[in-house]
N, C-alpha and C positions, 0 to 999 in steps of 0.2 A: 503493499500500498504506500510505503514511504517513497518507492522509486517513481510510482505513478504521479504522486503529488509533485516531486521535484520536477519531473519532465512537464507537467502542465504548467508549472511556474515558469520553466525555461521557455516554453512556447509563447507563453503570455509575455516574457520579457522581450523575446524577438520580434513578436508583433508590435510592442510599443516601439522598439528601436527602428523598425520599418516605417511606422507612422511618423516618427520623429524626422527620419530621413526624407520622407515624401513631403513634410512640411518645409523642411529647409530647401529641398529642390523647388518647391512651389515659390517660397520667398524669393530665392535667387532668380526665378523666372519673372516674377513681377518686377524685381530690381532691373534686370536687363531690359525688360519691354519699357519700363518707365525711362530708362536711360537712352533707349534707342529713340523714343519719342521725344525726349528732350533734344537730341542731336537733330532729328529730322521732323520738325514741327509740321511740315507739310504732308506727312503720311497720315491717312486717315487712321482713326483709332481702331485698332483690332477689337473685334468682338470677343467677349470671353468665353469662347468655345472650349478652351481646354480646362 
């Protein structure tokens, strides 16, 4: 029973790590897109399809 508990906890932790990484990637993407928009204001604003 102890091993299953630890494996469940480990999978939970890896899921949290994955979500953290996805959030970091999303904030990086937002930063890059705003940076590009500041560089090229004539570009039409991209729809938030991603």
